BAFI-3210 file (N, C-alpha, C; in Angstrom, 3 decimals, decimal comma, padded with zeros to 6 digits):
// residues 210
n [1|2|3|4|5|6|7|8|9|10|11|12|13|14|15|16|17|18|19|20|21|22|23|24|25|26|27|28|29|30|31|32|33|34|35|36|37|38|39|40|41|42|43|44|45|46|47|48|49|50|51|52|53|54|55|56|57|58|59|60|61|62|63|64|65|66|67|68|69|70|71|72|73|74|75|76|77|78|79|80|81|82|83|84|85|86|87|88|89|90|91|92|93|94|95|96|97|98|99|100|101|102|103|104|105|106|107|108|109|110|111|112|113|114|115|116|117|118|119|120|121|122|123|124|125|126|127|128|129|130|131|132|133|134|135|136|137|138|139|140|141|142|143|144|145|146|147|148|149|150|151|152|153|154|155|156|157|158|159|160|161|162|163|164|165|166|167|168|169|170|171|172|173|174|175|176|177|178|179|180|181|182|183|184|185|186|187|188|189|190|191|192|193|194|195|196|197|198|199|200|201|202|203|204|205|206|207|208|209|210]
n.u [137,040|133,663|131,941|132,672|131,921|129,751|128,454|129,190|127,307|124,636|120,666|117,980|114,830|111,780|108,380|105,577|102,203|101,113|101,704|100,135|096,415|094,496|095,798|096,256|095,734|096,612|099,012|102,153|105,084|108,290|111,139|115,144|118,088|122,241|123,833|126,770|129,308|131,763|134,808|136,462|134,807|133,474|130,479|127,352|127,566|126,125|125,792|124,981|121,687|118,485|114,937|111,548|108,583|105,260|102,869|099,332|098,370|096,292|094,252|094,107|092,812|090,453|089,545|090,337|089,445|091,637|094,968|097,189|096,874|096,707|099,112|100,419|099,922|101,051|104,303|106,944|108,553|107,493|105,131|105,823|107,358|104,835|104,023|105,393|105,032|102,447|099,416|096,513|095,322|096,533|099,709|101,004|103,241|104,793|105,424|107,752|109,326|110,723|110,021|107,786|103,893|101,400|099,999|099,005|098,383|099,700|099,817|101,100|103,011|106,508|108,230|111,755|113,221|115,771|119,098|121,738|124,798|127,512|131,148|133,369|132,897|131,639|131,132|130,942|128,922|127,036|125,065|123,731|122,587|121,195|118,729|118,142|117,118|115,268|113,445|112,205|111,359|108,904|106,042|105,708|103,990|102,718|104,184|105,471|108,963|110,928|113,027|114,513|117,506|120,109|122,554|122,098|123,753|125,333|126,105|127,879|130,615|131,060|131,136|128,905|129,390|130,440|131,131|130,267|127,870|127,342|128,578|126,771|124,308|124,946|125,222|122,726|122,087|122,505|121,316|118,656|117,143|115,535|115,721|113,205|112,101|114,121|115,909|114,936|114,465|113,137|111,583|110,411|109,234|109,038|111,562|112,715|114,621|113,426|111,163|111,666|112,916|110,635|109,048|110,617|110,561|108,153|107,716|109,118|112,354|114,966|115,915|119,293|122,067|123,681]
n.v [077,502|076,754|076,286|077,121|080,006|080,509|079,853|081,740|084,348|086,367|085,806|086,930|086,861|088,728|088,563|089,844|091,029|092,091|095,162|096,369|096,731|095,318|092,763|091,662|089,829|087,181|087,517|087,721|089,353|088,532|088,801|088,727|088,464|087,577|088,906|089,366|090,478|093,087|094,208|095,517|098,079|098,573|097,640|095,701|094,262|093,665|090,822|088,935|088,572|088,042|087,990|088,132|086,957|085,675|083,866|082,962|080,374|078,778|080,143|082,457|081,416|081,173|083,585|084,931|084,117|083,415|083,134|084,344|086,855|088,417|087,653|089,242|091,466|091,487|091,599|092,821|090,301|088,198|088,407|087,351|085,009|083,541|082,903|080,571|079,143|078,202|076,857|076,053|077,501|076,535|075,284|072,439|070,511|068,518|068,235|069,863|067,953|065,126|062,156|061,709|062,121|064,440|065,340|066,715|069,922|073,521|074,644|077,238|080,169|080,182|082,993|083,723|086,853|088,396|087,300|087,290|087,022|088,988|089,840|088,947|086,987|084,666|081,221|079,573|078,188|080,485|081,357|078,918|078,514|080,711|079,859|077,813|078,515|080,339|078,543|077,667|079,579|080,641|079,364|076,328|074,461|072,584|073,744|075,664|076,956|079,659|081,628|084,119|083,434|084,963|086,873|089,446|091,815|094,821|096,957|099,108|098,039|095,513|093,741|092,673|089,117|086,640|084,344|084,984|084,358|081,934|080,606|081,237|079,789|077,243|076,815|077,010|074,840|072,875|073,320|071,887|073,126|073,914|074,367|076,352|077,426|080,327|082,047|081,527|079,527|076,865|075,007|072,457|072,600|070,922|069,905|071,018|072,194|072,581|071,262|068,343|067,458|067,730|065,425|063,594|063,353|062,499|059,994|058,831|058,663|060,032|063,109|063,938|065,222|067,278]
n.w [091,380|089,507|091,127|093,374|092,754|092,408|094,350|095,541|094,855|094,869|094,421|092,482|091,907|091,105|090,442|088,521|087,042|084,208|082,768|081,305|080,928|079,537|079,797|082,096|083,317|081,629|081,188|082,631|083,895|084,636|086,500|086,167|088,625|088,824|091,799|092,738|095,618|095,444|096,331|095,701|095,186|097,603|097,206|095,852|092,585|089,864|088,272|086,205|084,761|083,828|082,275|080,912|079,871|080,807|078,925|079,733|078,097|078,085|079,660|078,066|074,960|075,934|075,242|073,329|069,633|067,966|068,920|067,811|067,527|069,691|070,555|068,701|069,763|072,369|072,053|069,580|068,548|070,410|068,416|065,828|066,662|067,234|064,356|064,148|066,022|066,311|065,327|063,990|066,004|068,191|069,934|070,674|073,297|072,517|070,133|069,979|071,531|071,719|069,525|070,007|069,969|068,846|071,729|074,095|074,912|074,680|078,099|078,641|078,135|077,692|077,199|076,692|076,786|077,489|078,421|080,031|080,527|082,352|080,408|081,668|083,908|082,268|080,949|083,726|084,537|085,065|083,595|083,256|085,556|086,495|084,245|085,356|088,157|087,185|086,009|088,367|089,415|087,618|086,429|085,288|084,230|081,804|079,743|076,871|076,333|075,340|073,207|071,355|069,856|069,651|070,497|073,844|074,081|075,196|073,397|072,856|074,410|073,872|070,889|068,459|066,960|064,878|065,937|068,531|068,479|067,281|069,972|071,664|070,749|071,349|073,742|074,281|072,894|074,194|076,615|075,929|074,400|070,904|067,584|066,196|063,139|062,092|063,702|066,386|069,449|071,052|073,561|075,520|078,375|080,507|080,289|082,124|084,898|087,511|086,910|085,729|088,439|089,628|088,959|089,488|091,730|092,271|091,219|093,249|093,420|094,204|094,145|092,069|093,849|092,808]
ca.u [136,182|132,487|131,354|133,001|131,750|128,241|128,429|129,509|126,461|122,955|120,463|116,999|113,920|110,453|107,208|104,458|101,495|101,957|100,917|098,754|095,234|093,912|096,537|097,339|094,905|097,228|100,397|102,940|106,476|109,400|113,107|115,976|119,357|122,807|125,065|128,829|130,148|133,265|135,213|136,740|133,755|132,432|128,940|127,027|127,795|125,042|126,960|123,746|120,436|117,286|114,144|111,121|107,320|104,786|101,150|098,307|097,407|094,854|093,221|093,982|091,940|088,803|089,093|091,172|089,785|092,693|096,153|097,978|095,978|097,085|100,755|100,795|099,615|102,639|105,532|107,212|109,393|106,224|104,125|107,015|107,226|103,766|103,971|106,313|104,756|101,207|099,061|095,184|095,054|096,889|100,741|101,502|104,153|105,122|105,970|109,273|109,895|111,813|109,552|106,232|103,053|100,933|098,746|099,051|098,239|100,391|098,991|101,260|104,297|107,203|109,801|112,945|113,749|117,059|120,074|122,625|126,549|128,829|131,698|134,534|131,817|131,295|131,921|131,380|127,397|125,795|123,995|123,367|121,858|119,994|117,922|117,390|116,436|113,869|112,237|111,993|110,323|107,985|104,720|106,144|102,875|102,269|104,232|106,326|110,135|111,158|113,482|115,489|118,798|121,155|123,537|121,863|124,717|125,975|127,191|129,532|131,419|130,656|131,014|127,918|130,354|129,398|131,081|129,179|126,405|127,137|128,485|125,434|123,667|125,967|124,842|120,532|121,391|123,328|120,451|117,911|116,770|115,581|115,320|112,066|112,415|115,728|116,393|113,943|114,985|112,492|112,283|109,176|109,376|109,530|112,732|113,728|115,243|112,048|109,701|112,249|112,890|109,240|108,552|111,315|109,824|106,490|107,919|110,029|113,344|115,588|116,606|120,581|122,355|124,858]
ca.v [076,759|077,289|075,833|078,509|081,341|079,946|080,140|083,469|084,848|086,256|084,947|087,215|086,863|088,526|088,028|091,104|090,863|092,862|096,731|096,407|096,133|093,824|091,494|091,481|088,304|086,530|087,963|087,831|089,581|088,365|088,853|088,057|088,996|087,552|089,947|089,330|091,751|093,945|094,532|096,975|099,578|098,468|097,689|094,468|094,290|092,327|090,021|088,773|089,145|087,470|088,741|087,566|086,817|084,240|084,136|082,030|080,308|078,518|081,202|082,860|080,440|081,580|085,229|084,764|083,362|083,536|083,499|085,089|088,574|088,168|087,557|090,930|092,785|091,982|092,206|092,018|089,284|087,323|088,253|086,152|083,567|083,019|082,200|079,024|078,078|078,402|075,868|076,186|078,138|076,026|074,638|071,388|070,336|067,563|069,256|070,274|066,866|063,841|060,480|061,552|062,412|066,439|065,146|068,011|071,146|074,450|075,337|078,468|080,026|081,352|083,988|084,966|088,189|088,608|086,578|088,379|087,200|089,764|088,880|088,423|085,728|083,772|080,275|079,426|077,701|081,094|081,117|077,404|078,545|081,576|079,268|076,700|078,975|080,721|077,424|077,328|080,633|080,562|078,119|075,713|072,929|072,840|075,262|076,080|077,534|079,993|082,627|084,055|082,837|086,254|087,810|090,556|092,812|096,636|097,180|100,172|097,597|093,960|093,524|091,419|088,830|085,591|083,365|084,904|083,878|080,185|080,369|080,981|078,766|075,915|077,005|076,788|073,037|072,072|073,250|071,334|073,499|072,975|075,381|076,931|078,999|080,703|082,729|081,447|078,389|076,504|073,700|071,562|072,779|069,523|069,565|071,865|071,703|072,097|069,886|066,944|067,305|067,147|064,686|062,454|062,983|061,925|059,136|058,671|058,769|060,929|064,016|064,064|066,640|067,964]
ca.w [090,571|089,277|092,392|094,506|092,495|092,256|096,113|096,300|094,274|095,981|093,491|093,268|091,649|090,713|088,913|088,380|086,090|083,169|083,020|080,642|082,160|079,489|079,462|083,110|083,621|080,930|081,332|083,688|083,345|085,262|086,409|087,657|088,613|089,935|091,811|093,862|096,680|094,524|097,620|095,345|094,974|098,196|096,701|095,130|091,202|089,061|087,077|085,395|084,695|082,902|081,968|080,114|080,202|080,720|078,855|079,789|076,884|078,490|079,441|076,928|074,095|076,260|075,154|071,736|068,844|066,905|069,839|067,199|067,447|071,076|070,503|067,567|070,658|073,207|071,385|067,927|069,141|070,336|067,083|065,131|067,302|067,028|063,557|064,362|066,803|066,108|064,294|064,106|066,919|069,048|069,964|070,873|073,911|071,629|068,757|070,515|072,016|070,400|069,337|070,704|068,804|069,702|072,528|074,926|073,878|075,848|079,145|078,555|076,582|078,818|076,512|077,797|076,156|078,038|079,379|079,601|081,724|082,191|079,658|082,240|084,461|081,272|081,510|084,896|084,830|085,400|082,737|083,575|086,880|086,066|083,549|086,591|089,273|086,453|085,973|089,710|090,430|087,014|086,446|083,667|083,982|080,464|079,220|076,290|076,856|073,949|073,031|070,161|070,107|069,476|071,807|073,956|074,208|075,490|071,824|073,722|075,093|073,121|069,473|068,615|066,396|064,747|067,320|069,610|067,957|067,605|071,381|072,605|070,467|071,413|075,116|073,904|072,927|075,512|077,862|075,212|073,065|069,672|066,475|065,570|062,183|061,681|064,740|067,986|069,848|072,002|074,741|076,521|079,674|081,024|079,863|082,639|085,893|088,487|086,210|086,144|089,642|090,216|088,304|089,709|093,191|092,237|091,035|094,589|092,717|095,021|093,014|092,260|094,638|091,824]
c.u [134,564|131,676|130,848|132,290|130,427|127,541|128,180|128,416|125,046|121,869|118,452|116,076|112,351|109,101|106,548|103,303|101,606|101,125|099,836|097,679|094,354|094,227|097,319|096,967|095,781|098,696|101,326|104,503|107,268|110,902|114,434|117,165|120,504|123,713|126,307|128,807|131,469|133,555|136,184|136,207|133,275|130,864|128,823|127,480|126,973|125,970|125,983|122,375|119,166|116,077|113,252|109,166|106,502|103,270|100,494|097,626|096,400|093,759|092,998|092,919|090,477|088,416|089,626|090,682|090,997|093,743|096,701|097,794|096,552|098,929|101,399|100,788|100,880|103,746|106,106|107,525|108,442|105,649|104,747|107,012|106,293|103,598|104,902|105,658|103,307|100,808|097,598|094,926|095,337|098,656|100,883|102,460|105,239|105,897|107,374|109,829|110,043|110,834|108,414|105,513|102,086|099,619|098,392|099,382|099,193|099,730|099,713|102,994|105,224|108,479|110,197|113,419|115,031|117,701|120,998|123,634|127,363|130,161|133,145|133,719|131,239|131,817|132,042|130,050|126,480|124,846|122,538|121,541|121,141|119,078|116,876|116,383|114,818|112,565|111,630|110,894|108,932|107,241|105,352|105,150|102,643|102,735|105,725|107,844|110,315|112,204|114,536|116,354|119,804|121,271|122,802|123,045|124,714|126,780|128,708|130,231|132,064|130,219|130,226|128,365|129,585|129,892|130,638|127,793|126,407|127,533|127,471|124,294|123,927|125,388|123,485|120,719|121,326|122,040|118,966|117,046|116,886|115,607|114,163|111,792|114,089|116,562|116,026|114,687|113,866|112,425|111,256|109,775|109,671|110,745|113,725|114,140|113,815|111,053|110,834|112,557|111,249|108,612|109,380|110,527|108,523|106,826|108,953|111,489|114,267|116,805|118,149|120,805|123,096|123,936]
c.v [077,261|077,171|076,852|079,698|081,283|080,570|081,056|084,972|084,853|086,024|086,211|087,129|087,851|089,029|089,573|090,756|091,667|094,510|096,920|095,787|095,103|093,067|091,114|090,254|087,192|086,737|088,599|088,391|088,812|088,567|088,842|088,398|088,143|088,609|089,362|090,766|091,958|094,564|096,160|098,306|099,466|098,156|096,145|094,950|093,090|091,990|089,758|088,805|088,288|087,916|087,974|087,930|085,658|084,335|082,440|081,367|079,576|079,182|082,313|082,452|080,893|082,957|085,592|083,922|083,018|083,937|084,374|086,502|088,339|088,492|088,956|091,852|092,482|092,521|091,826|090,587|088,602|087,001|087,640|085,234|082,711|082,236|080,651|078,467|077,212|077,750|075,380|076,838|076,989|075,649|073,476|070,771|069,440|067,954|070,080|069,159|066,148|062,764|061,072|062,448|063,662|065,631|066,602|069,185|072,927|074,975|077,390|078,770|081,253|082,055|084,652|086,096|088,602|087,293|086,846|088,283|088,338|088,911|087,711|087,384|084,777|082,617|079,556|079,299|078,831|081,013|079,849|077,738|080,027|081,350|078,416|077,523|080,000|079,992|077,323|077,986|080,886|079,634|077,960|074,561|073,485|073,636|074,801|077,258|078,126|081,185|083,057|084,715|083,760|086,627|089,174|091,240|094,427|096,638|098,464|099,289|096,247|094,186|092,037|090,533|087,000|084,615|083,440|084,474|082,526|079,723|080,214|080,071|077,258|075,736|076,563|075,689|072,567|072,287|072,295|072,116|073,378|074,454|075,411|078,026|079,613|081,525|082,354|079,760|077,917|075,596|073,503|071,844|071,659|068,994|070,337|071,240|071,582|071,474|068,770|066,576|066,968|065,737|062,737|062,565|062,570|060,472|057,972|058,387|059,704|061,323|064,215|065,307|067,503|068,578]
c.w [090,303|090,346|093,819|094,476|092,375|093,864|096,636|095,627|095,125|094,308|093,746|092,156|091,311|089,480|089,322|087,237|084,770|083,344|082,216|080,566|081,460|079,552|081,150|083,966|082,884|081,036|082,361|083,318|084,388|084,969|086,919|087,449|089,549|090,157|092,516|094,671|096,031|096,066|097,414|095,350|096,327|098,032|095,798|093,308|090,307|087,412|086,323|085,317|083,438|082,978|080,879|080,411|079,961|080,260|079,018|079,135|077,098|078,532|078,415|075,097|074,266|075,776|074,072|071,305|068,190|068,303|068,968|067,128|069,491|071,383|069,626|069,201|072,241|073,051|069,796|067,396|068,904|069,167|066,274|065,330|066,984|065,439|063,171|064,901|067,111|064,942|064,588|065,160|068,203|068,926|070,800|071,966|072,934|070,264|068,558|071,498|071,452|070,500|069,808|069,700|070,088|070,185|073,349|074,554|075,135|076,308|078,698|077,925|077,782|077,775|077,006|076,215|076,233|078,982|079,603|081,112|081,473|081,437|080,541|083,725|083,262|081,733|082,820|085,326|085,397|084,803|083,161|084,468|087,262|085,281|084,815|087,195|088,582|086,653|087,666|090,503|089,589|086,610|085,231|083,776|082,816|079,933|078,050|076,363|075,622|074,076|071,958|069,705|069,449|071,121|072,044|074,786|074,781|074,405|072,293|074,228|074,616|072,022|069,403|067,033|065,634|065,856|068,314|069,676|068,153|068,673|072,173|071,925|070,832|072,663|075,331|073,910|073,536|076,654|077,215|074,535|071,690|068,738|065,708|064,969|062,312|062,963|066,230|068,297|070,916|072,458|075,368|077,830|081,116|080,883|081,058|083,636|086,860|087,692|086,200|087,608|090,329|090,025|088,528|091,219|093,575|091,826|092,412|094,272|093,684|093,705|093,389|093,079|093,787|090,716]
res [m|e|s|d|l|l|s|d|l|e|f|e|f|s|l|k|p|s|d|l|e|e|f|n|q|l|l|l|s|f|q|g|r|a|t|i|w|d|d|e|a|a|e|e|k|v|i|a|r|i|s|g|q|r|v|d|i|s|l|a|r|k|s|f|d|n|l|q|d|l|f|d|s|i|s|p|e|i|s|d|l|g|a|h|i|l|s|d|n|n|c|f|l|e|s|f|s|k|d|e|t|e|t|t|p|c|g|g|l|v|y|i|s|e|l|v|v|e|p|e|y|r|n|h|s|i|g|t|e|m|m|k|r|m|s|q|t|v|d|m|n|n|t|l|v|a|l|k|a|v|p|i|i|d|e|k|t|e|e|r|t|p|e|l|k|n|q|l|k|r|f|y|t|k|l|g|f|r|h|s|g|e|h|y|m|v|k|d|a|r|d|c|y|a|q|r|m|r|a|l|a|e|t|g|i|k|p|p|t|t]
***
C-alpha cells in the first residue's frame, strides 16, 4: 500500500545560500531526497529527489530596478520564466489564484528545477510527499511556486515520451499548478500543504490527519 511504502522512506532536506556572493542574500538553494533501505545491496537507495532555488523578491526590489535583470543572472530557465510572471517589475499572487484581484505582491519565488521519482516507485504518492515536505522546509510566505513541466529523466535508461510528459502535467495539475506560457506551471504557495495547515491552525480548525 502507498502508506506502507511512504512509512519505509527516509526524507532529508537541506538549504544553503547561493554560491554566488552577489546573490547570497537573495538566493537560497534547496535539495531533498527520499531513500529506502535496499536489503539486497545492504545500503540506502535514493528513489526520489527534488531541488531548486528560492528568490527573495521583496529584498531584490530594493537592489534591482528591473527584476528581470536578476532573473537573467540566475539561470536561463528562471530568466525565461520572468517573461511570463513579471509585469511592471512585479508579480502578484492573485494572478495565479482563482477569482481574486491582484493585491498581494510576490514576496518570493520558489523555482523547482528538479523533481524525480525513480520509475519503479512511481504512483505511490512519493512525488506528492516530496512537494509537501519541500513546502514545510522552504519559506513559502507570499510566495509563487514555479516549475518547467517537462520530465527530467536519465535519458540513458528512460525515453522522454509524450505519454510521460502528459503524465507529469496531470500530476502537477492535481497539485494545483496552472499553466503559464507553453512550458511553465505556477502555483500560489497559499495552496501548498504547509501554508494550508498554518491557515487552518490560525482559524482554530484542527488539520486533517491524513
